[in-house]
C-alpha positions, -999 to 999 in steps of 0.1 A, spaced: 258 110 915 226 129 909 232 165 901 211 188 923 188 212 906 182 249 915 153 256 939 132 269 911 95 259 910 91 226 892 76 232 858 49 213 839 54 210 802 24 190 792 27 169 760 64 173 750 89 163 724 127 164 722 147 167 689 181 150 687 205 144 658 240 132 650 253 97 652 237 71 675 262 79 702 255 117 699 217 110 702 220 90 734 242 117 750 209 134 757 190 106 775 197 119 810 184 153 799 154 139 781 144 118 811 146 149 834 123 168 809 100 138 807 95 139 845 78 172 841 57 162 810 24 146 805 23 111 821 60 114 829 68 107 792 84 125 763 84 118 725 118 118 708 123 129 672 156 114 659 174 105 627 179 68 635 144 60 645 147 22 641 178 16 662 167 41 688 133 26 691 149 -8 696 172 6 722 145 24 742 117 -1 737 115 -9 774 123 25 788 92 38 806 98 75 803 98 74 764 64 76 747 70 76 710 100 76 687 95 98 656 115 99 624 132 133 622 149 127 589 124 146 569 130 176 592 167 180 586 163 203 555 128 215 561 116 243 539 82 257 547 58 250 518 84 230 498 97 200 518 85 180 548 49 195 550 31 162 555 55 152 584 51 186 600 14 183 598 15 151 617 35 168 644 10 196 645 -18 171 650 -1 158 681 -7 193 697 26 195 716 28 220 743 66 219 747 95 211 724 132 209 732 157 211 703 189 195 718 208 202 686 221 232 667 198 225 637 179 255 626 156 233 606 143 215 637 135 249 652 116 259 620 97 226 622 88 233 659 73 266 649 55 252 619 41 225 641 26 252 664 45 239 695 35 264 721 68 266 739 101 257 723 135 257 740 168 248 723 204 255 715 208 289 700 233 296 673 225 331 659 198 356 651 175 332 633 175 307 662 168 335 687 138 345 666 125 309 664 129 299 701 108 309 730 137 300 754 171 302 737 199 280 753 230 299 744 260 278 731 284 295 755 263 288 786 269 258 809 296 270 834 314 241 849 291 216 832 309 223 799 341 206 811 322 172 812 314 173 775 348 173 758 345 183 721 308 191 726 309 216 755 277 233 745 258 203 757 266 215 792 244 245 784 214 221 781 224 205 815 223 240 831 189 248 815 174 215 829 188 223 863 176 259 863 141 246 855 141 228 889 147 193 874 175 169 883 200 151 862 201 116 876 233 98 867 229 71 893 200 53 875 203 37 840 184 56 813 181 25 791 162 -5 805 164 -40 791 134 -62 782 126 -92 802 129 -117 773 163 -103 764 174 -103 801 165 -140 804 183 -148 771 215 -130 781 214 -145 816 214 -180 800 242 -170 776 264 -157 805 255 -184 831 285 -205 825 310 -178 818 336 -170 845 333 -136 860 342 -108 857 326 -103 823 343 -76 802 327 -60 772 355 -50 747 352 -27 718 383 -20 697 365 -6 666 353 29 656 345 41 621 373 67 625 406 48 621 423 72 645 400 61 672 405 23 667 424 2 692 451 -17 673 444 -54 673 478 -65 685 477 -41 715 441 -49 724 446 -87 723 478 -85 743 459 -65 770 430 -90 770 455 -118 774 470 -101 805 437 -95 820 424 -130 812 454 -145 830 451 -122 859 414 -124 865 403 -156 849 374 -137 835 355 -136 802 357 -111 773 331 -103 747 339 -83 716 310 -60 710 305 -36 682 284 -31 651 285 -51 619 310 -27 604 335 -43 628 331 -78 614 365 -80 596 382 -63 625 367 -89 649 377 -118 626 413 -106 626 412 -101 664 399 -136 670 427 -151 649 453 -131 669 436 -144 701 440 -180 690 476 -174 682 484 -158 716 465 -186 734 487 -212 718 519 -197 732 506 -184 765 500 -205 797 471 -197 820 445 -186 794 421 -205 771 405 -198 738 369 -198 753 377 -167 774 372 -144 743 340 -145 721 327 -123 693 292 -111 699 287 -106 662 286 -144 659 260 -147 686 228 -134 669 233 -98 679 206 -72 683 202 -38 699 178 -51 725 201 -80 734 231 -56 738 211 -36 763 205 -67 784 241 -76 780 254 -43 792 232 -45 823 246 -79 832 283 -75 823 308 -62 849 332 -38 830 334 -21 796 369 -15 781 370 1 748 373 31 725 351 62 724 321 50 703 284 43 705 291 12 726 309 34 752 279 57 754 256 26 757 277 14 786 274 47 804 236 49 799 233 13 813 256 25 842 282 -2 833 316 9 847 336 19 816 373 24 809 372 45 777 402 51 755 402 85 739 424 96 709 425 132 720 422 150 753 395 173 738 373 142 732 371 131 768 335 128 780 326 126 817 288 132 815 280 102 837 297 88 867 306 54 854 335 65 832 373 61 838 389 79 808 424 74 794 438 97 767 464 86 741 498 102 750 504 107 712 473 125 700 452 104 676 472 72 682 452 49 706 480 23 704 503 46 724 483 41 756 504 19 779 489 -13 791 499 -5 827 477 26 825 447 6 813 452 -20 840 454 7 866 421 22 856 405 -12 854 418 -18 890 399 13 902 366 -4 893 365 -21 927 351 -55 935 325 -37 955 314 -19 924 312 -52 905 291 -67 933 268 -37 932 264 -42 894 255 -79 899 229 -70 926 213 -44 903 210 -69 875 184 -87 896 162 -57 893 156 -66 856 152 -103 861 121 -118 844 91 -123 867 
């Protein structure tokens, strides 16, 4: 549901840039906010400075409110006159009228000042930040929005800032748009797969956030028998060994279980994966089931209904409407989540919602 803004006069920022950092999942937390800021910027677009420019550029290549992706890695330890001068000069040449630092980094705020950005708003974490920012966004601000952001409650303060500026946080519309070529490719790939199509992610870099293979495969087998649907393991290349073990477990369980077949589960890492292809996949799938990870955040930003397994209650994120969270009853042990609880949450994603998703997929069909 779109969050209503305050009745403040709608601003105009001119040429603008947003700074984000952290892991890929952390960076796309801010896409709804960045889109709102872009709506009040020159040509309805915003530049994004980030520390994973290649992957983020691939992810947002067809997203119309993004102008340029800029490599922010040289800005992380910026020291005036010593480090990063050439890159800051390039920013200065862009003549930004507004900058938004959606991170606690003081270096980014120094860069914004050195680049002569006329107005800079950002998260404020002390006296130096207050001196560098024209509009400090205090970490303790955010009110009720803070509860939606789990272990990063201060992001709620940015939500509140955006709303107070008279802009709206639209959580009904995907922030990430697929390309037509990838849409056609994925449509062909999925054409013969039985619906519903489930995206599954068992893997996270943090072992405490991983879904144990035996537990995940048993749950998939139950759902495969119940729904007759298809399941696609989707994660980054770091998950390759984990996926290989999972596929072996799947073959073992298929041999001793009636009503399911081996073809119902596939590993996307074996299907020429790419970031652009994943975006199209998440727009055409029906449900995401998996751990708190970049893929979960990708699902939310594609408005794919997502049952997300969290290791700790403090981690739970509800920043978009498509999430059904489940917390491990034993903190830090995803495997303690009962299958009945997961099945119950999957059941809440109604057939009506699945049909709506399928209809919306047509919006991105190639001409």
